[in-house]
N, C-alpha and C positions, 0 to 999 in steps of 0.2 A: 369267290375263292381267291385266296392270297396268291400273289405271283412271286416267283423267285427273283433275286436280283438280276440274274442274267436275262430273264424274260422282260423285266422292266426296262433294262438298257436297250434291248432290241426294239421295244415299243417306242421308246424315246427317239431312237435313231430313225425309225420309219416315219414318225410324225414330223421330225425336224431334220431333214437331210443335211442342212448346212450348219447345224449347231456345232459348237466347239467339241473337240475330241474329248472323250471320257476314258478313264482308267478304271475299269471294273475287273472282277476276277479273271474273266476270259482274256482281256487285254494283257494283264500281268503275266498270265501263263505264256502268252506269245512272246513277251519281252524277255522272260526268264531264260529262254533257250537260245537267244541270239548269240550269246557269248560262249555256249557250250552246252553239253547234255545235262550237266548238273543244274545249271541255271542260277544266276545271281543278279538281281535287279537293284542292287544297292545304288548303282549309278543312275538308274532310271526312276527310282521312286524317291521323292523328296521327303526328308525327315520332318517330323511334326515340330512346329514352333513350340508346342506345349512342353516338349521334352528338353528344350535347350535355351530358349530365349526368355521364358517367363519364370519369375523367381518365387511368386507366392502361390500357395495352394488355391487361393480364391480365384486366381486369374488363369489357372491351368485347365485345359480341357480334361474331362474325366469320363470314364466308362466303367460302370459298376454292375454287379450281379446281385440278385435278390438273395442268393445263398452261394457259399463257397464250398459246401459239402453236399453233393447231389447224388442221390441213389436212384438208379434206373428201375423202372417198373413199379414205382410207388405213387404214380399220379401227381408228382410234383410239377409245379410250373416254374421254369427258370425265366426270370424277367431281366432283360438287359436294358439298362438305362444310360442315357448319354447327356452330357452337358458340355457343349462344344463352344469355345470362346472365339475360335477363328471363323473364317468364311465357311458356309455350308452350301450344299447344292442338292438338287433333287436326285442326282445320281450317286450320292454318298452311299456307302455300303458297309456292312459289318461282316467280318469273317470269323469262322471258328477254326482254331489252330491247336495243334499239340503245343504244350508249353515250351518245348525246346526248339520249335520251328522258327527259323530266321528268314526263310524265303517267302515273300508275300504270295507267290504263285501257288504254293502247296497248301491251299485252303481246303479244309475238309467240307465245309458247308458255308454258304453266304446268303445274306438277306439284304434287300434294300432297306434302308433305315426309315423310309417313309417320304412322302412328297409334300408334307404340310409346311415345309420351309422354316420351321422353328429350329432353334439350336438346342432345345431340350426335348426329350421324348423317351419312349421306352417301347420295347417289343418283346413278345413272349416267344421263347425259343424252346422247341420241343426236342428233347434228346431221347433217342431210342437205342436199344441194343443193336449192334451191327459191327461191321469190320473195324471201326475205329475204337470200339470199347470191348475188346476181347480179353482184357486182363481184369483182375479183381479191382484194381484202381487205375485210372488213367487221369493224368493231369493235363488240363486244357486252359486256354484263355481265349478271349474275344478281342478283336482289333477293329477299330473304326477308321475307315479310309475315306479321304476326300475323293469324290468321283472324277473331278476335273484334273487336279494336279497329281493325284495318286499319293498325297501326303498322308502319313500315319498321324491321325489326330490323337488317338488315345487307346490305351490297352487296359483290360481288366486285370486285377490280381489273379493269381493261380486259382483255378477251380478244380477240386478233386471229384471225379465222377466214379462212383462205385457200382460195380455190376455184380449183384448177388447171384446171378445165374451161372457165373463161372464156377466150375467145380473146385472145391477146396482140397481134394486129394492130390496126391503126387501126379497121377495120370492126368487129371483135369488140368493141373498147372502146366504140365508139359504140353498138352494139346493147345492150351490158350497161348503159350509162349510161341509155339511153332506158327499158329495162325496169325498171331500178331506180327511176328517178324516178317511175314510174307505179304500181309495185306493192309497193315495200318498206315504205312507211309506211301504217299503218292510219289511217283517217279516221273520225270520228264525225259522224253526221247525224241529224236528227229530222224525221219526217213528221207533219203535222197537218192537220186538216180535210179529210180525203180524201173524195172523192165518186165515185159511179158513176151512170151514166145509161142509161136504156133497157134495163134488165135484163129477161130473159124472164119473162113472166107465166104462171102456171099456168092450168089449164083453168077452175078455179073461184075461185082466190085469188091475190092478189099474194104474192111471196116474202117471207121474213123473212131478209134477207141479212146476212152478216158477212164480214169479211176474214181471210184467213190469209196472213201475210207471212213471208218467210225470206230469208236471205242465202246464196247458193250460189257456188261457183267459176265463173268465166267459162268459157263453152263453148269459146271459141277459144284458151284458154290451157291448156297441158299442165301445170298446177300441181296438186300434191297438195292434199288437204283439210287445213285447219288448224283450230285450236280455235275460232276465231270463226265458222267456217262452220256452217250449220245453226241459227243464231239464228232463233228463231221468235217472232212476235208475232201476237196475235189481237185483232181489234176486237170491239166489243160487237154484239149483234144489234139491227138496226133492223126493227121490225115493219111488215109490210103495206105495202111500197113497192117500186117499180121504179126509183126514183131516190134512193137513200140518201145521206145526208151524215153523216159521223161528226164532228159539231161538238165542238171542244174536246178531242178524243182525240189524244194524242201518242205516237208510237212511235219509239224510238231504236235505232239500229244502229251497229255498228262493222264496217268493211269495208275491203278493199283496193280500189284504183281499178279493178282488173281483175275484180272480182266483179260479180255481177248480183243485182238485187232481184226476187224472184218474188212477185207478188201474185195471190191466187186469191180469187174471190168465190163464196161457197157459200150455199145456203139452209139454214136451221136444220133440224136433224135431226128427223124425225118418222117414226114407224113406217108411217104411211100413204103416205109418199113414198119411192119407190125411190131407191137411192143415186145411180143415173146421172142423175136429175133434180135432184139437189142442186147440181150444178155449174152456175154462172151465168156464169162468165167468168174469163179469166186474162190477166195482163200480165207480161212479163219485160222489165226495162229495165236496161241496164248502169249501174253506180254512177257511172262517170265521166260519162256522158251526163246522168244525173240531176242531178249537182252542177253541170255546165256550164250546164244550163238554168236552175238556180236563180241562178247567178252572173250570167247574162245578163238576169235579171229576167222 
């Protein structure tokens, strides 16, 4: 079974703990929020030489698609082909983006381009109806990134994806616009200085709590799971307290407005404590509500 780009990068890091640092989709998401909630990695990601230094079409890296008019639900195969003139690496990856997206971190989907080490190749990309294609037509592109430097090597021309399942009537158009407005774009946000109060005390000792946080699909939306779902962050352990505060700790996530943030408070593992007693509390909050509360102050 094919693995995702994120899974491949994790496997590479486990096998070679001392290998050079790579910039995959997850790393870019982390970089994008260091300067603020909106995220801009223009200073962190090196521009491709193919766009600036090389002057002939034969010497430029290229990324092409088998078709630039794609209709969902008709069994079409979208084949993405690359011809890279610069250095390549086993951790290189290709991302799917909205045509107007300028932030590398806001990738809709990503795949590792393969580990054969060649500078030419192709991959079949399966597009399905989902939160990114809720309009009659959606314009997208694919981008090839160097896994080591983060350099953008090449970009496909615009691809128009048509969704015949979207209703053509006025009511259907309104519904699709509302859904698209809320869930098509990924947003980046950072939590800091989280606190919990009144946690359950043990029979003899206060707990040693920590947080486990993750992004999950919204319960009331029938959306499939995407690559950004399952992001997990863990806070440090605060010893001997029922009112912990994680001062100065920041946790960054990328999510759809329809996703939910799940926060679980657990007690530090100890052989003397049964698993059932490690659970101290849980909170599930929609991302949209979280951001609205922040905007309201």
